[in-house]
C-alpha positions in Angstrom: 125.1 121.4 96.7 124.4 119.9 93.3 120.8 119.0 92.6 121.7 115.5 91.7 123.2 115.0 95.2 120.0 116.2 96.8 118.1 113.6 94.9 120.6 110.9 95.8 120.5 111.9 99.5 116.7 112.0 99.6 116.7 108.6 97.9 119.0 107.2 100.5 116.8 108.5 103.3 113.7 107.0 101.6 115.4 103.7 101.2 116.5 103.7 104.8 113.0 104.6 106.1 111.5 101.9 103.9 113.9 99.3 105.1 113.2 100.3 108.7 109.4 100.1 108.1 109.8 96.7 106.4 111.7 95.3 109.4 109.4 96.8 112.1 105.9 96.4 110.6 104.4 92.9 110.5 101.2 93.5 108.4 101.8 92.3 104.8 100.2 95.3 103.1 102.4 97.7 105.2 105.4 95.6 104.3 104.5 95.8 100.6 104.2 99.6 100.9 107.6 99.7 102.7 109.2 97.8 99.8 107.7 100.4 97.4 109.2 103.2 99.4 112.6 101.4 99.2 112.1 101.1 95.4 111.3 104.8 95.2 114.4 105.7 97.1 116.5 103.6 94.8 115.0 105.2 91.8 115.8 108.6 93.2 119.4 107.5 93.9 119.8 106.3 90.3 118.1 109.4 88.9 120.2 111.7 91.0 123.5 110.0 90.2 122.7 110.0 86.5 122.7 113.8 86.3 126.0 115.3 85.2 127.2 118.8 85.1 127.1 118.9 81.3 124.4 116.5 80.3 122.1 113.8 81.7 123.1 110.2 81.2 120.3 108.3 79.6 121.3 104.9 80.9 120.2 105.5 84.5 117.0 107.1 83.3 116.2 104.0 81.2 116.9 101.8 84.3 114.5 103.9 86.4 111.7 103.8 83.8 112.1 100.0 83.5 112.2 99.7 87.3 109.0 101.7 87.7 107.2 99.4 85.3 108.5 96.3 87.1 107.7 97.8 90.5 104.1 98.5 89.5 103.6 94.9 88.2 105.1 93.4 91.3 103.0 95.6 93.5 99.9 94.4 91.8 101.0 90.8 92.1 101.9 91.3 95.8 98.5 92.9 96.5 96.8 90.0 94.8 98.8 87.6 97.0 97.9 89.5 100.1 94.1 89.3 99.2 94.4 85.6 98.6 96.2 85.1 101.9 93.5 87.0 103.7 90.8 84.9 102.1 92.6 81.7 103.0 92.9 82.9 106.6 89.1 83.6 106.7 88.4 80.2 105.3 90.7 78.4 107.7 89.1 80.2 110.7 85.6 79.3 109.4 86.6 75.7 109.0 88.0 75.3 112.5 85.0 76.8 114.2 83.0 74.3 116.3 79.9 74.6 114.1 82.0 74.0 110.9 81.7 77.6 109.7 78.0 77.3 109.0 75.9 80.4 109.3 73.7 80.7 112.4 69.9 80.5 112.5 
């Protein structure tokens, strides 16, 4: 089996596992990690299919490098949104308490 096909098949398995995890897991951080696994699988597929018998095609490699940069930026943004969501949930729970969320004596 050609090395490029191994990368593409591994990428397909990773993308499938990430999609399954995204659908079954409900915690936002786990869903964010599942999306990253899907992205890694897609990068492996692109990298594996960009390898030829004679030479490596630079276009898929450029797409993968650009995709990695975008994935890191969106992961940081998603993590910040998850932190903000958690803070909002804590503030909402504190405001709906009978004592108004004030600290006890």
